[in-house]
C-alpha positions as CSV (number, residue, x, y, z in Angstrom):
1,M,-19.6,30.2,-25.8
2,I,-16.2,29.0,-26.6
3,R,-15.8,25.1,-27.0
4,V,-12.3,23.4,-26.8
5,S,-11.2,21.0,-30.4
6,V,-10.2,17.5,-28.3
7,T,-9.8,14.3,-30.5
8,P,-12.4,12.1,-29.6
9,D,-9.8,8.9,-28.9
10,L,-9.0,11.1,-26.1
11,I,-12.4,11.5,-24.6
12,R,-12.7,7.3,-25.1
13,W,-8.9,6.7,-23.6
14,A,-10.1,9.0,-20.4
15,R,-13.2,7.0,-20.1
16,E,-11.8,3.4,-20.2
17,R,-8.8,5.0,-18.0
18,S,-11.7,5.6,-15.3
19,G,-13.6,2.8,-15.4
20,L,-16.5,4.9,-15.7
21,T,-19.2,3.6,-17.6
22,K,-20.6,5.0,-20.3
23,D,-24.0,5.5,-18.5
24,T,-22.0,6.8,-15.6
25,L,-20.5,9.5,-17.7
26,V,-24.2,10.8,-19.8
27,K,-26.2,11.2,-15.7
28,K,-22.9,13.7,-16.1
29,F,-22.4,14.8,-19.3
30,P,-25.3,14.8,-21.0
31,K,-23.4,15.0,-24.2
32,F,-20.5,13.1,-23.6
33,L,-21.5,10.8,-26.3
34,K,-21.2,13.1,-28.6
35,W,-18.0,14.3,-27.8
36,E,-16.7,10.6,-27.9
37,S,-18.1,10.7,-31.1
38,G,-17.0,13.4,-32.3
39,E,-20.1,14.7,-32.7
40,E,-19.4,17.9,-30.6
41,N,-16.2,19.9,-28.4
42,P,-17.1,20.4,-24.8
43,T,-16.7,24.3,-23.3
44,L,-13.5,23.9,-21.4
45,H,-15.4,24.5,-18.2
46,Q,-17.2,21.3,-19.3
47,L,-13.7,19.5,-20.2
48,E,-12.0,20.6,-16.5
49,D,-15.4,18.6,-14.6
50,L,-15.0,15.9,-17.0
51,A,-11.0,15.6,-16.3
52,K,-12.1,15.7,-12.8
53,K,-14.2,12.8,-12.8
54,T,-12.7,10.3,-14.7
55,S,-9.2,11.7,-12.7
56,T,-7.4,12.9,-15.6
57,P,-4.4,15.8,-16.0
58,L,-6.5,17.8,-18.0
59,G,-3.5,18.7,-20.0
60,Y,-3.9,15.1,-21.2
61,F,-6.7,16.0,-23.3
62,F,-5.0,18.8,-25.2
63,L,-2.4,15.9,-27.0
64,S,-3.1,14.4,-30.4
65,E,-3.0,10.7,-29.4
66,P,-3.8,9.1,-25.9
67,P,-0.6,8.6,-23.6
68,E,1.1,5.4,-23.3
69,E,1.1,5.4,-19.2
70,K,3.3,2.9,-17.7
71,L,4.1,1.6,-13.9
72,P,7.6,4.0,-13.1
73,I,8.2,0.6,-10.8
74,Q,8.4,-3.2,-11.3
75,D,5.5,-4.8,-11.7
76,F,5.2,-8.1,-9.9
77,R,1.6,-8.5,-10.1
78,T,-0.1,-11.5,-11.1
79,V,-3.9,-12.6,-12.4
80,T,-4.8,-15.9,-13.0
81,G,-5.2,-16.7,-16.9
82,G,-4.2,-13.1,-18.1
83,E,-2.0,-10.2,-18.3
84,V,-2.4,-7.5,-15.4
85,K,-5.0,-4.8,-16.3
86,R,-3.0,-1.4,-17.1
87,P,-2.5,0.7,-13.7
88,S,-6.0,2.9,-12.7
89,P,-5.7,6.3,-12.4
90,D,-5.8,6.5,-8.5
91,L,-2.6,4.3,-8.7
92,L,-0.8,5.7,-11.1
93,E,-1.6,8.5,-8.5
94,T,-0.6,7.6,-5.1
95,I,2.5,5.9,-6.9
96,Q,3.8,9.3,-7.9
97,T,2.5,10.7,-4.3
98,M,4.7,8.7,-2.8
99,Q,7.4,9.4,-5.0
100,R,7.1,13.1,-4.0
101,R,7.5,12.2,-0.2
102,Q,10.1,9.9,-0.3
103,G,12.4,12.6,-2.9
104,W,11.7,15.2,-0.6
105,M,12.3,13.5,2.7
106,R,15.8,12.0,1.6
107,D,16.6,15.3,0.3
108,Y,15.7,16.7,3.5
109,L,18.0,13.4,5.4
110,I,20.9,14.3,3.6
111,E,21.0,18.0,4.5
112,Q,20.6,16.8,7.7
113,G,23.5,14.9,7.7
114,E,21.7,11.2,7.7
115,E,24.2,8.3,6.9
116,P,22.5,5.3,4.3
117,L,21.3,2.6,5.3
118,K,23.3,0.5,5.6
119,F,20.4,-2.9,5.7
120,V,19.1,-1.9,2.4
121,G,20.0,-4.2,-0.3
122,S,22.1,-5.8,2.1
123,S,20.8,-9.6,0.8
124,S,20.4,-11.0,-2.1
125,L,18.4,-13.7,-3.9
126,D,21.3,-16.2,-2.7
127,N,21.2,-15.9,1.0
128,N,18.8,-18.4,3.1
129,P,15.4,-16.4,3.1
130,N,15.6,-17.9,7.5
131,E,18.7,-16.2,7.8
132,V,17.0,-12.7,5.9
133,A,14.2,-12.5,8.3
134,L,16.9,-12.8,11.0
135,R,18.5,-10.2,9.6
136,I,15.3,-7.8,9.6
137,R,14.7,-8.9,13.0
138,R,17.9,-8.1,14.5
139,V,17.5,-4.7,12.7
140,L,14.1,-4.1,14.1
141,K,15.5,-4.8,17.2
142,L,12.8,-8.0,18.0
143,Q,13.5,-10.9,20.1
144,K,12.9,-14.0,19.6
145,G,9.3,-14.6,20.3
146,W,9.0,-10.5,19.8
147,A,4.7,-11.2,19.1
148,Q,4.2,-13.5,21.5
149,E,4.5,-10.7,23.7
150,N,1.7,-8.2,22.8
151,S,-2.1,-9.4,23.9
152,T,-3.5,-9.3,20.5
153,W,-1.8,-10.2,17.0
154,E,-3.6,-6.4,16.5
155,A,-1.4,-5.0,18.4
156,A,2.1,-7.0,17.1
157,F,1.2,-5.7,13.8
158,Q,1.3,-2.0,14.9
159,C,4.4,-3.3,17.0
160,L,5.9,-4.5,13.8
161,R,5.1,-0.9,12.1
162,S,6.2,1.1,15.0
163,E,10.2,-1.1,14.9
164,T,9.9,-0.6,11.2
165,E,9.7,2.7,10.9
166,N,12.2,3.2,14.5
167,T,14.6,2.0,12.1
168,G,14.2,4.4,9.0
169,I,11.8,3.1,7.2
170,L,8.5,5.4,5.6
171,V,5.4,3.5,6.0
172,I,2.5,4.6,4.6
173,I,-1.2,2.9,5.5
174,N,-4.0,4.1,3.1
175,G,-7.6,2.5,1.8
176,I,-8.0,5.8,-0.4
177,V,-6.1,8.6,-3.1
178,G,-4.8,11.3,-0.1
179,N,-7.8,12.0,1.9
180,N,-10.5,11.9,-1.2
181,T,-13.0,9.6,0.2
182,H,-14.5,8.5,-2.6
183,R,-11.7,7.1,-5.1
184,K,-10.6,3.9,-2.8
185,L,-8.4,2.3,-3.8
186,D,-9.0,-1.7,-5.5
187,P,-6.9,-4.2,-3.3
188,N,-7.5,-6.6,-6.1
189,E,-5.2,-4.1,-8.4
190,F,-2.7,-4.5,-5.6
191,R,-1.8,-4.7,-2.1
192,G,1.2,-2.6,-1.5
193,F,4.1,-1.6,-2.9
194,V,8.1,-0.8,-2.1
195,L,9.9,2.3,-3.0
196,V,14.2,1.3,-2.5
197,D,16.4,4.5,-1.5
198,E,19.5,4.0,0.9
199,H,18.0,7.4,2.3
200,A,14.1,6.9,2.4
201,P,13.2,3.3,1.7
202,L,8.8,3.9,1.8
203,V,6.3,1.2,2.2
204,F,2.8,1.5,1.1
205,I,0.2,-0.9,2.6
206,N,-3.3,-0.9,0.9
207,G,-5.5,0.3,3.8
208,A,-8.1,-1.6,1.4
209,D,-6.7,-4.2,1.8
210,G,-8.0,-6.6,5.0
211,K,-6.5,-6.3,8.2
212,A,-4.9,-9.6,8.2
213,A,-3.4,-9.2,5.3
214,Q,-2.2,-5.7,5.7
215,M,1.1,-8.1,8.5
216,F,1.9,-10.1,5.9
217,T,2.3,-7.5,3.6
218,L,4.9,-5.3,5.9
219,A,7.0,-8.6,6.5
220,H,6.7,-9.1,2.5
221,E,8.0,-5.5,1.8
222,L,10.5,-5.4,4.1
223,A,12.0,-8.6,2.3
224,H,11.7,-6.1,-0.7
225,I,13.8,-3.4,0.8
226,W,16.5,-5.9,2.1
227,I,17.3,-7.8,-1.2
228,G,17.5,-3.6,-2.3
229,R,14.3,-4.1,-4.8
230,G,11.4,-1.9,-5.4
231,G,8.2,-3.3,-6.5
232,I,4.6,-3.4,-6.9
233,F,2.5,-7.0,-5.8
234,N,-0.7,-8.0,-5.8
235,F,-0.7,-11.2,-4.0
236,E,-3.7,-12.9,-5.0
237,Q,-5.2,-15.4,-2.2
238,L,-2.1,-14.1,-0.4
239,Q,-0.3,-16.3,-3.3
240,P,2.9,-14.7,-4.8
241,A,3.7,-13.8,-8.4
242,N,5.5,-17.1,-10.3
243,E,8.6,-14.9,-10.3
244,E,12.1,-15.4,-7.9
245,V,12.1,-12.0,-7.0
246,E,8.0,-12.7,-5.3
247,I,8.4,-16.4,-4.0
248,F,11.6,-15.3,-2.1
249,C,10.1,-12.6,-0.4
250,N,7.3,-14.3,0.6
251,K,9.7,-17.0,2.1
252,V,11.0,-13.9,4.4
253,A,7.9,-13.2,5.0
254,A,6.8,-16.1,6.7
255,E,9.8,-16.8,8.7
256,L,9.8,-13.9,10.5
257,L,6.1,-13.6,11.1
258,V,5.5,-17.8,12.2
259,P,9.5,-19.3,12.3
260,E,9.3,-23.1,10.7
261,Q,10.3,-24.8,13.2
262,E,8.0,-23.1,16.3
263,L,5.0,-23.5,13.7
264,R,5.7,-27.4,13.8
265,R,6.2,-27.6,17.0
266,H,2.4,-26.9,17.7
267,W,0.6,-28.0,14.7
268,S,0.2,-31.2,16.7
269,K,-2.1,-30.1,19.2
270,A,-3.6,-27.4,17.5
271,S,-4.1,-30.0,14.6
272,Q,-6.3,-32.0,17.1
273,H,-7.9,-28.2,18.2
274,R,-11.4,-27.4,16.8
275,D,-10.4,-24.1,15.1
276,P,-6.7,-24.9,14.7
277,F,-5.8,-21.4,12.8
278,Q,-7.1,-19.7,15.7
279,F,-5.7,-21.5,18.1
280,L,-2.0,-20.7,16.7
281,A,-3.2,-17.0,15.5
282,K,-2.9,-17.2,19.6
283,I,-0.3,-18.7,20.3
284,F,1.7,-16.5,17.4
285,K,0.0,-13.4,17.4
286,V,-0.9,-12.9,14.6
287,S,-4.2,-13.3,12.1
288,P,-5.5,-17.1,11.4
289,L,-5.1,-16.0,7.5
290,V,-1.7,-16.1,8.2
291,I,-1.5,-18.9,10.5
292,A,-3.6,-20.6,7.5
293,R,-1.1,-19.3,5.0
294,R,2.3,-20.8,6.2
295,S,0.8,-23.7,7.1
296,L,-0.1,-24.2,3.0
297,D,3.6,-23.1,2.5
298,L,4.4,-26.1,4.7
299,A,2.4,-28.5,3.3
300,L,0.4,-29.1,6.7
301,L,-2.7,-28.6,5.0
302,N,-4.0,-29.1,1.2
303,H,-5.1,-26.1,-0.9
304,Q,-8.5,-26.7,-0.9
305,K,-9.2,-26.5,3.1
306,F,-6.5,-23.2,2.6
307,F,-9.1,-21.4,-0.4
308,D,-11.9,-22.8,2.0
309,F,-10.6,-21.3,4.6
310,Y,-9.1,-18.0,3.1
311,Q,-12.8,-17.6,1.4
312,Q,-14.6,-17.6,4.8
313,Y,-12.3,-15.2,6.0
314,L,-12.9,-12.9,4.1
315,Q,-16.9,-12.3,4.4
316,D,-16.1,-12.4,8.2
317,E,-13.4,-9.3,7.8
318,R,-15.7,-7.6,5.0
319,R,-19.2,-8.1,7.5
320,Q,-17.0,-6.7,10.7
321,K,-15.1,-4.0,8.7
322,A,-18.7,-2.8,7.3
323,Q,-20.0,-2.6,11.0
324,S,-17.0,-0.9,12.5
325,S,-16.7,2.8,12.5
326,G,-14.1,5.4,10.9
327,G,-11.9,6.1,13.7
328,D,-10.2,9.2,15.0
329,F,-9.1,11.5,11.8
330,F,-6.2,12.7,13.6
331,V,-5.0,8.8,14.1
332,L,-6.2,8.0,10.2
333,Q,-3.4,10.3,9.4
334,N,-0.3,8.6,11.1
335,G,-1.2,5.5,8.2
336,R,-1.9,8.2,4.9
337,V,0.7,10.2,5.9
338,G,3.4,8.2,7.9
339,K,4.1,8.9,11.6
340,R,7.8,9.7,10.9
341,F,7.4,11.2,7.2
342,G,4.4,13.7,8.7
343,A,7.3,14.6,11.3
344,A,10.4,15.4,9.6
345,V,8.2,17.9,7.4
346,I,6.1,19.5,10.4
347,Q,9.4,20.5,11.9
348,A,10.6,21.4,8.4
349,T,7.9,23.9,8.5
350,K,8.5,25.0,11.9
351,E,12.1,25.5,11.1
352,G,11.3,27.6,8.5
353,R,12.8,25.4,6.4
354,L,9.7,24.6,4.1
355,L,7.0,26.9,3.2
356,Y,3.2,26.1,4.5
357,R,2.1,25.6,0.6
358,D,4.7,22.6,0.2
359,A,4.1,21.4,3.9
360,Y,0.2,21.5,2.9
361,R,1.0,19.3,-0.9
362,L,3.0,16.8,1.0
363,T,0.6,15.3,3.7
364,G,-2.1,16.4,2.0
365,L,-3.1,18.4,5.1
366,H,-4.0,22.0,5.2
367,G,-4.5,24.9,7.4
368,K,-6.2,24.3,10.4
369,T,-6.2,20.6,10.2
370,F,-2.8,20.6,9.1
371,N,-1.8,22.5,12.1
372,Q,-4.1,20.1,14.2
373,Y,-2.3,17.1,12.9
374,A,1.0,18.6,14.1
375,Q,-0.3,18.8,17.8
376,S,-1.4,15.5,18.2
377,L,2.3,14.7,16.9
378,G,3.6,17.0,19.8
379,F,4.4,20.0,17.8
380,T,3.0,23.5,18.7
381,F,3.6,26.4,16.4
C-alpha cells in the first residue's frame, strides 16, 4: 500500500482551517492523530477523503508549508473585542465561485455589445447619503412610497430584488455552498459581500441569515455599488463596522428603506401603540427589525431597548424557520444561481456559444436538473 508523505503542519492546518475537531476527524479517520503527529502517512485515497472532509484543495497537501489564505476582496467585517478570524473554506469557495460567475457574465455582456452601467461608482463618500438613496431609487424606478404598494414586507423585498436585477446587477441569495446542504454558510461570519464591476456588479446575500435582515443587506450592498467599493461585511447586531465606507452605506440603506422624514411623521402615533415596530413595519413594508434599527439610528429609542428587541426577534425568527419547509427546488435556484445570471448562461448554451460542461460548472446544476431549471425559466431545448 503506497502512502503519501505529507507535512504534519499541513494536516494540522487543514483541520484548523475547516473548524472540525480532532474527535470528529478521528471518527472518520481512526489514524488521524498519527497523521497529524507525523507518526504515519495516509494513503492517496485517504488523503483524497481528508481533503473532501475538510474542504481543502487536494494540491495543498503537497506543499512544503501551509499557504496563507487571504480574502480576495476588502474586509469590512468586525467583531466585538477582537480581530476577525481567518476566512472559512466555505466563505472562500463561495467568493471564488461568484468571481468566476461575474467574470463569465462580464465577458458575455461585452461580447453582446452591452455598455458599462453608468451608476456603478457614480457617487462618493462626499455625497449626502439621502441624495444617494434617491439616486438609487430613481435608477431602480422605485416611486416614492414604493414599499407601501406591496402587501407585505416580504413582497417588498422581492420587489427590491427584482428591480435590482432589472438594472443589470446580479443578485445571489444562498445559505449553503452551491447546492451542498451539508455546508451551511455562517451568518456570524458574514451577511453578504459585493463584487463591483461596471458591466456585471454582483451582490451576494447570505441566505442563512434571517429574512428580516436580508432586505437591509441588499440595500446596503446597493450603496456599495453606487460608490464603487466592493467588500464583505457582517453587521454584528445590524451595526456597521466603525469604518467610513460601512457607516456611509448603512445611512444610504436606511434612508432607501425607511426615509427619515416619514418615520418621524409616524413616530408619535406609533409610540403609543402596543407594538410600535410592528405597527410601523405594516406602514413601511419592511421588517420590524429594520424599523427598530432605523429608530435607533435616529435616537427614537435607546440601545438597550433595541438590543432587547433584536434578541427576541431573532429567537422568534429561528423558531419560525425551524418549522418551515425547504420550498420548491427550482424557486430556490433563482436565488442560488441568480435569475439574471441563470438566464444568460442558458441562452448562451442554447445558442451553442457555451458548452454544457461549462454551463454545469457555472450554475452548479447538471444534466436533467439543468434542463428542468431552464424550463422553469421558460427555455426549451
